[in-house]
Residue frames relative to the residue before (quaternion, step in Angstrom):
aa qw qx qy qz dx dy dz
X 1.0000 0.0000 0.0000 0.0000 0.00 0.00 0.00
X 0.6411 0.5404 -0.3348 0.4300 3.54 0.99 -0.80
X 0.6536 0.5353 -0.3118 0.4347 3.56 1.09 -0.72
X 0.7810 0.3268 -0.1839 0.4993 3.64 1.06 -0.51
X 0.5884 0.5712 -0.3850 0.4235 3.61 1.19 -0.29
X 0.1276 0.7653 -0.6245 0.0891 3.48 -1.23 0.78
X 0.6937 -0.4801 0.3141 0.4354 3.61 -1.18 0.39
X 0.7744 0.2823 -0.1631 0.5422 3.62 0.99 -0.67
X 0.6605 0.4803 -0.2854 0.5016 3.58 1.26 0.27
X 0.1407 -0.7947 0.5851 0.0792 3.65 -0.02 1.20
X 0.2459 -0.7626 0.5856 0.1229 3.52 -1.17 0.64
X 0.1747 -0.7699 0.6074 0.0881 3.58 -0.95 0.91
X 0.0927 -0.7764 0.6222 0.0372 3.58 -0.74 1.06
X 0.1153 0.7833 -0.5901 0.1582 3.53 -0.48 1.29
X 0.7472 -0.3754 -0.5472 0.0361 1.83 -0.97 2.26
X 0.5300 -0.6560 0.4480 0.2968 3.56 -1.00 0.87
X 0.6598 0.5068 -0.3196 0.4536 3.59 0.97 -0.75
X 0.6220 0.4990 -0.3581 0.4856 3.61 1.05 -0.56
X 0.6082 0.5516 -0.3385 0.4596 3.58 1.05 -0.81
X 0.6669 0.4915 -0.3130 0.4644 3.59 0.85 -0.93
X 0.6541 0.5202 -0.3131 0.4511 3.57 0.93 -0.83
X 0.6447 0.5093 -0.3134 0.4763 3.58 1.06 -0.77
X 0.6372 0.5187 -0.3233 0.4695 3.59 1.02 -0.79
X 0.6611 0.5012 -0.3068 0.4665 3.55 0.92 -0.88
X 0.6422 0.5328 -0.3140 0.4528 3.59 0.93 -0.90
X 0.7154 0.4252 -0.2402 0.4998 3.57 1.04 -0.82
X 0.4175 -0.7345 0.4388 0.3060 3.62 1.34 0.10
X 0.3058 0.7474 -0.5203 0.2778 3.56 0.99 0.85
X 0.5698 -0.5591 0.4707 0.3758 3.56 -1.33 0.18
X 0.2309 -0.8394 0.4792 0.1113 3.53 0.17 1.38
X 0.6526 0.5371 -0.3241 0.4249 3.57 0.91 -0.90
X 0.6651 0.4849 -0.2988 0.4829 3.61 0.96 -0.87
X 0.6331 0.5279 -0.3393 0.4533 3.59 0.96 -0.79
X 0.6596 0.5072 -0.3092 0.4606 3.58 0.99 -0.85
X 0.6403 0.5201 -0.3190 0.4667 3.56 0.97 -0.85
X 0.6444 0.5185 -0.3125 0.4672 3.57 0.96 -0.87
X 0.6355 0.5210 -0.3262 0.4673 3.60 0.93 -0.84
X 0.6843 0.4880 -0.3042 0.4485 3.59 0.72 -1.04
X 0.6654 0.5084 -0.3079 0.4516 3.59 0.90 -0.94
X 0.6711 0.5147 -0.3187 0.4280 3.60 0.95 -0.82
X 0.5622 0.6297 -0.3922 0.3656 3.60 1.11 -0.47
X 0.6478 0.5448 -0.3164 0.4284 3.60 1.10 -0.69
X 0.7260 0.4317 -0.2384 0.4793 3.58 1.19 -0.40
X 0.5100 0.6497 -0.4283 0.3666 3.61 1.22 0.05
X 0.4636 -0.7350 0.4373 0.2315 3.60 -0.92 0.94
X 0.7776 0.3182 -0.1518 0.5206 3.55 1.22 -0.46
X 0.6580 -0.5143 0.3610 0.4151 3.55 -1.25 0.08
X 0.1508 -0.7744 0.6120 0.0546 3.54 -1.19 0.78
X 0.1333 -0.7635 0.6270 0.0783 3.56 -0.87 0.95
X 0.0853 -0.8139 0.5742 0.0239 3.54 -0.81 0.97
X 0.1807 -0.7709 0.6057 0.0792 3.54 -1.00 0.92
X 0.0718 0.7784 -0.6205 0.0627 3.56 -1.05 0.87
X 0.4297 -0.6797 0.5246 0.2796 3.53 -1.08 0.65
X 0.4143 -0.6757 0.5447 0.2739 3.58 -1.06 0.74
X 0.0261 -0.8303 0.5565 -0.0152 3.59 -0.53 1.12
X 0.6401 0.5709 -0.3188 0.4035 3.61 1.22 0.01
X 0.5608 0.6372 -0.3814 0.3661 3.62 1.21 0.03
X 0.6398 0.5346 -0.3224 0.4481 3.61 1.23 -0.18
X 0.7379 -0.3521 0.3107 0.4847 3.52 -1.28 -0.49
X 0.5687 -0.5635 0.4578 0.3866 3.57 -1.24 0.36
X 0.4705 -0.6959 0.4618 0.2847 3.55 -0.76 1.07
X 0.5011 -0.6983 0.4316 0.2739 3.55 -1.05 0.73
X 0.7497 0.3573 -0.2425 0.5014 3.62 1.13 -0.40
X 0.6488 -0.5755 0.3465 0.3573 3.54 -1.16 0.66
X 0.6613 0.5072 -0.3380 0.4371 3.60 0.85 -0.76
X 0.6599 0.4956 -0.3135 0.4698 3.60 0.95 -0.76
X 0.6184 0.5216 -0.3369 0.4816 3.59 1.08 -0.68
X 0.6416 0.5167 -0.3235 0.4655 3.58 0.94 -0.88
X 0.6276 0.5311 -0.3284 0.4651 3.58 0.94 -0.95
X 0.6768 0.4939 -0.3019 0.4548 3.61 0.79 -0.98
X 0.6676 0.5089 -0.2949 0.4565 3.61 0.95 -0.88
X 0.6650 0.4995 -0.3045 0.4643 3.57 0.91 -0.92
X 0.6625 0.5015 -0.3060 0.4647 3.56 0.93 -0.90
X 0.6539 0.5194 -0.3115 0.4534 3.57 0.98 -0.81
X 0.6775 0.4798 -0.3006 0.4695 3.57 0.93 -0.83
X 0.6413 0.4989 -0.3362 0.4762 3.62 1.02 -0.72
X 0.6371 0.5133 -0.3455 0.4597 3.61 0.93 -0.77
X 0.6524 0.5185 -0.3124 0.4560 3.58 0.95 -0.84
X 0.6623 0.5156 -0.3080 0.4480 3.60 0.92 -0.91
X 0.6797 0.4770 -0.2835 0.4796 3.52 0.95 -0.92
X 0.6499 0.5245 -0.3248 0.4439 3.60 0.94 -0.87
X 0.6015 0.5654 -0.3495 0.4432 3.60 1.09 -0.72
X 0.7532 0.3888 -0.2016 0.4909 3.56 0.94 -0.87
X 0.5694 0.6270 -0.3739 0.3780 3.59 1.19 -0.35
X 0.5140 -0.6178 0.5046 0.3155 3.49 -1.25 0.56
X 0.8020 0.0091 0.0364 0.5962 3.55 1.04 -0.80
X 0.1030 -0.7603 0.6393 0.0521 3.56 -1.18 0.66
X 0.0393 -0.7894 0.6125 -0.0137 3.55 -0.90 1.01
X 0.2155 -0.7375 0.6267 0.1302 3.59 -0.95 1.00
X 0.2216 -0.7673 0.5901 0.1179 3.52 -0.87 1.01
X 0.0065 0.7827 -0.6207 0.0460 3.58 -0.82 1.06
X 0.8318 -0.0983 0.0128 0.5462 3.56 -0.60 1.18
X 0.7192 -0.4580 0.2439 0.4620 3.58 0.99 0.84
X 0.6184 0.5301 -0.3466 0.4653 3.57 1.26 0.10
X 0.3620 -0.7354 0.5268 0.2251 3.60 -0.81 0.98
X 0.0796 -0.7616 0.6427 0.0236 3.52 -0.99 1.00
X 0.3081 -0.7728 0.5210 0.1908 3.59 -0.32 1.23
X 0.1954 -0.7745 0.5963 0.0803 3.53 -0.86 1.07
X 0.7728 0.0313 0.0282 0.6332 3.53 1.09 -0.85
X 0.1779 -0.7998 0.5680 0.0782 3.55 -0.56 1.15
X 0.5250 -0.6415 0.4430 0.3414 3.56 -1.06 0.67
X 0.5055 -0.6153 0.5013 0.3384 3.54 -1.17 0.56
X 0.1028 -0.7782 0.6193 0.0191 3.53 -0.70 1.13
X 0.1894 -0.7919 0.5727 0.0948 3.58 -0.41 1.16
X 0.3815 -0.7107 0.5510 0.2140 3.49 -0.94 0.97
X 0.4951 -0.6457 0.4755 0.3344 3.59 -1.02 0.75
X 0.5615 -0.6014 0.4513 0.3456 3.50 -1.18 0.75
X 0.4668 -0.6934 0.4875 0.2522 3.57 -1.06 0.87
């Protein structure tokens, strides 16, 4: 992200849940990779838009790997949402604002 981010160069990351699945499939240290990603966001010079699938609204998965995937994705989404200026949940193509950016009014 650091190599492509710039003040006039927004970055789109699509999709965090696919990234997590790929890391798990490759038997990588997913938790460390997620921490590194979240920490790197604070140092990027330009805007970053991140897309993730919501995987925590359904039933609890029956197998351990699927539960771990759900938990890792949920923790990553929470960590990114905490640091994000805005968060939007898309449902059936409709944007539902979850976290709106702080818009400061100009001084009178």
